[in-house]
BARO-967911 format. One record per residue (C-alpha): x, y, z. Coordinates in steps of 0.2 Angstrom, whole numbers, plus 5000, padded with zeros to 4 digits. Example, Ala and Ser with C-alpha at 12.3 -4.5 7.8 and 13.67 -1.06 7.14 Angstrom:
! residues 2
506249785039 506849955036 
END
This chain:
! residues 654
488649645152 489149755140 489149595126 487249535134 486549695131 486949725114 486549535112 484649585116 484449735106 484849625089 483649515094 482349635098 482849725082 482549575071 480849535079 480449705079 480949705059 480049525058 478249625066 478549815054 478749705037 477549695025 478149545017 478149455032 476649415046 477549325060 479249335053 478849145046 479249105025 477649015028 476349165035 476749265015 475249225007 475949284990 477149164987 477849284973 478749394988 479449264993 481249224982 482049054985 483849014979 484548844978 486348834981 487248654976 488948604974 490348534984 491448624998 491948784990 489748794990 489348735007 490748855015 492148835027 492749005030 493049035049 491549105057 491349285065 489849355079 489249475059 489249295052 488149255066 487049385064 485349375052 484649495041 482749505047 482349455030 483449305025 482949145029 483748945028 483048775023 483748695038 484048495038 482448465044 481748565031 481148725044 481248885037 482448955050 483449135049 485049115040 486449145049 488349035044 488748895044 487148885031 487648705025 487348535037 488448415026 489948425036 489248495054 491448475061 491748615049 490448685040 490848885040 490449035030 489949015012 489449115001 487849095003 487149225014 488049355008 486949324993 485449355001 485649485012 486249574992 484649534985 483449575000 484549725000 483749764979 481849724985 481249795001 479749704997 480349524993 480849375008 482349295002 482349075007 484048985004 483848795000 485748735006 486148574998 487948554993 488848394997 490848435002 492048344990 490648284979 490848224962 489748304947 489548114944 488748094961 487248224957 486348094948 484548014953 484947864965 486747894966 487747884987 488847994990 490047895003 490847985015 489348095021 488047935016 486848075006 486048054991 486748224983 485348244967 484048144978 484248264994 484248434983 482948424972 481648334987 482348474996 482148584984 480148534979 479648554999 480548744999 479648784983 477748764995 478348935000 478949014987 479749024970 481348954964 482049134957 484049074955 485048894958 486848944964 488248804960 490248784964 490848614958 492148534949 493748534961 493348334964 493448314944 494948414941 495748254938 496048134920 494948024925 493448154924 493948314917 493648274900 491848224902 491548364913 490648494902 489748364897 489048324914 488848494918 487748494906 486648334907 486548404926 486048574921 484548504911 483948404923 483548544935 482948654924 481848494918 481548424937 480948584947 479948674930 481348814930 481948844912 482249004912 482749014930 484649094931 485948954935 487449054941 489148944940 490449004951 492348994944 493648854954 495248964965 496349034956 497849034971 499549074968 499948924979 499048814967 499148834949 498048764937 498548604930 497948564910 496248464922 495848624931 495648714913 494448594908 493448614922 493648804919 493148794902 491748684904 490848814918 491248944903 490748864888 488748844898 488449044898 488648994877 487048874880 485848964889 485249154888 484749104910 486749044915 488149134921 489949144924 490549224940 492449244942 493449214956 494849314951 495849414967 495049304979 496149204993 496149054999 496448985022 498048915020 497248765012 497448814996 495648734990 494348825001 494149015001 494449115018 493049195024 493249355016 493349305001 491549205001 490649355007 491449424991 491149274979 489349304986 489149494981 489949424963 488549294962 487149414966 488149554953 487949404938 486149354944 485949544944 486249554924 485149434921 483849504929 483749654924 482649654911 481149594922 481549744933 481149894923 481150014939 483249974939 484250064925 485749904919 487549964923 488449964911 489849874920 490249734929 491049734949 492349634954 493249664971 494949624979 495749634995 497549694992 498049725012 497149675029 497849655048 497549775061 498549795078 497149915086 498950035089 498750105071 497650105054 498150125037 497250275029 496850365013 497450225001 497250294981 498250224966 498850284950 499550194934 501050174924 500750134907 501949954904 502850054889 503750174904 505650114909 505550024926 503849954924 503049814920 503349714903 501749694896 500149734912 499949924917 500649944934 499749984948 500550124963 499450104977 500050224990 499050255009 499850315026 499750265047 498350345057 498950335075 497250295084 497550395098 496950565090 496050655073 497150615060 498750585066 499350525051 501350475048 502350445031 501750385015 501850195012 501950114994 501349954988 501449914970 500649764957 500949714941 499449554938 497749684939 497949674958 498249474960 499649524970 500649664980 502249694986 502349745006 501849925011 503550015012 503750185021 504550315009 505650415022 505550585010 503550565019 504350555036 504050685049 504950865045 505350945063 504951115060 505251185079 505351115096 503651015097 503051085078 503250955064 502450925046 501950795034 501150785019 499350685018 497950655008 498950614994 498150534976 499250474963 499050524944 499650444928 500250624919 500250584901 501150714894 502650734905 502450524907 502750524926 501750464940 501250624950 500650644968 499750774973 498950804992 499550935006 500150975023 499950945039 500751055054 500750945071 500851025088 501450895103 500750745089 499250845089 498450935073 498951115076 497251215077 498051385066 499051345055 499651345035 499351235022 500151225006 499851084991 501350964992 501550854975 503050714971 503550594957 503550414958 505250344953 505050174944 506350104944 507050164961 505250134970 505250284978 504350464979 505450624976 505550734992 504050834990 503651034985 502451144987 501451244976 501851424975 500151524975 499851704975 500451794993 498651804996 498251775016 496851695007 498051565002 498851535018 498151415021 497651305005 497851134998 497251004988 496950834998 495950704994 495750804976 495250704962 496450814946 495750814928 497450834915 496850944899 497650864882 498851004882 499750944896 498951074912 498151024923 496551064933 496651044951 495451064960 495951164980 495051234995 495651385005 495351485020 496551635031 497251515044 496251585057 494651585050 493651435049 492451475032 493151365016 493051415000 493551294984 494251364968 495051244952 496651314947 497551274931 499051224933 500851174922 501951024924 503450974916 504050834925 504850894939 504151094945 502051114946 501851294943 500051364946 499351484932 497651564935 495951484946 494251514942 492751534953 492451544974 491451474981 490851424999 488951415007 488751495023 488551345032 489651285046 491551265036 490751315020 491551195005 493151095007 493850944996 493550944980 493650854963 493350884946 492950774931 492350794912 490950734902 490350764884 491450934884 490651004902 491750994918 491050954934 491550994952 490750904966 491150994985 491150925001 490351025014 489550975035 487950965030 487750875011 488550894997 488751004983 488951024964 489351124951 489551124932 490651234919 491051264901 492751284902 493251204920 493751374929 491851464930 490751354939 488751374939 488151414958 488451234968 486751144974 486451014984 486850834975 484650744977 484250614969 483050624951 481850604963 482150774971 482850694989 484250754994 485850614993 486050635011 487850615005 488750745021 490550805031 491550695017 492150685001 491150614984 492450564967 491950534949 492250394939 492150474920 491950344905 490950364887 489650224894 489050374907 489250504919 489650414938 489950474956 490550374971 489950414988 489250385007 487650435011 486350385028 484950295023 485950115020 485550025036 487050115042 486750225058 488050145070 489550215055 490250365058 489350505049 488550355039 490250345029 490150155023 489750085009 490350154997 489150174983 489050224965 487550284956 487550344937 487450564935 485950634922 487350754916 485850874912 485350894930 486750834941 485750724951 486050544954 484850404948 484150324963 483750164952 485650154947 486350134962 487450004969 488749954984 490649934978 491449924995 490449835007 490249895026 490949805043 490749955054 492250065049 491950195039 492650205020 492450415016 494350445010 494650354994 495150364974 494650334957 495950244947 495750214928 496750064924 496250054905 494850094895 494149924901 494849954918 494350064934 494850034951 494050144967 495350094981 494650094999 495450085017 494350005031 494950175045 494850095062 493950235072 493250275084 493850125093 492949965093 492349955075 493049795072 491849725080 490849725066 491949615055 493249765048 494949715048 495849865042 495549805025 496449905008 495149874996 494949884977 493349884967 493649844951 492549914936 492549834922 491849904907 490649794898 491149784879 490049874865 
END
């Protein structure tokens, strides 16, 4: 009964969205009077464009402004599978996710997807009059016919191509580059699409199926097209997984590929949208781990980097050390030991998650236990150590003790053994207000002399109001020592200000802090004394809408950015609106987020994404890591699977 009611609710919302949409009069593309408001995208290639992923309930839920041109040349709501080339095996592809991304960018348009891919088709079958024997179809003729019929309803805005597996062989790879160039020119001419973006997806890069010289030739042909036309783009498949057949991507990877196609499209078209400020990075997402047993889930996924020259690390690549810990679903913040996983190839391959015995719960007395949580590892260059900092949590009968002490906890990683040292605690001034003081989830800042600016939040154990401050500490490779602290900041709203994170940019220091009702920001000239905290706002003055969760910084020579979650992103079903995870450029003078720059870093599948970390991997790459927090029970119905996401920000060269 509950499932039928939920399905009915989806249908009602879908119909209401149509009726209320300023673009769609009766919910059909054909009803739109202005064809410029209907953005059409041609999906062509072979099976990885058609899609072979397993269909989940979320894939069968339509978006109110995304449509597909079906086999009968009718516009219908887009649901997977979009394609019909091989009905018995067609599944989730990249098209629907791409369409939703584009629809989110512009609420005034409808998106029409024209599926024309044919599984198993060589590029030689994408020519006029050629029959594809196994499907008894004419890939080129059918695609052009369908595209021209669809164009009666809208304007062609993009062509998405993924193909090449059938030509990665000795017979065909030599001519693939010229064949692809010819195909692109024919499509542009036939559809009057000289300036329309043409997006070319990379073949799958699967460890179990290393590329031979023929696949490398096809890949080179794909890449070469961006030099031939300013509106051609190449879309990377780095880190995507196959579904077990070493050929077709899995469902999550198809969705991610769709987002990458959308990012490539945005890069080509941002000049046409003066209201959108360009972001100086590409986003690639990797799933490091996933799987949900409905008893526990991974949370607090954060990573640190060990440079390649350090003894015990990788010889040629930075080694990334990711930490996370298991959470019991039966309570609130019921954590167990921190686990560690490592990658030496940029996140494509990860070691299994292994618990560290030094972070197992410690028995303090009968029914009382203690462990470390909200842990963040980061490289300390002055001592050449990976230093992780979090704080302690005390449990009574496996529930967080209401009145309890709290200490900032820290540990050092040994790359030769893969173990963390037994954790120690930071000694703060012996004053009541520091009896409950921790640096959980904090983003710290290491100064050039090796000193650490460490944000903490604190209170007397029996009190409710929290304050935030920044401590200057010294670390010698083993011991972390408190030196001083700066402004003590709070607001008289519920629990005050807590979970602070710090960064620096252009000679100033910036602090973001959590409050139950909103997020706050303060600025400093020395990293210790801060201005009066102000609510985070967009550049148009509207409140940001982030509340009761943490935010963190990405600081780079190309700009200052905030990573956060907020309400208002079609996410009312998500606990405290803690998904999707987004990034926006910050105006350092006004400390406001520039609304037009906001981008989704990690998509929303019902689970919260509010606890995450930022990792500076290199000057060319920054990572945001986060786990899908599988509470409250049942969020998996939206498609979450306790994924540990890595969103890679790949900075553009000057």
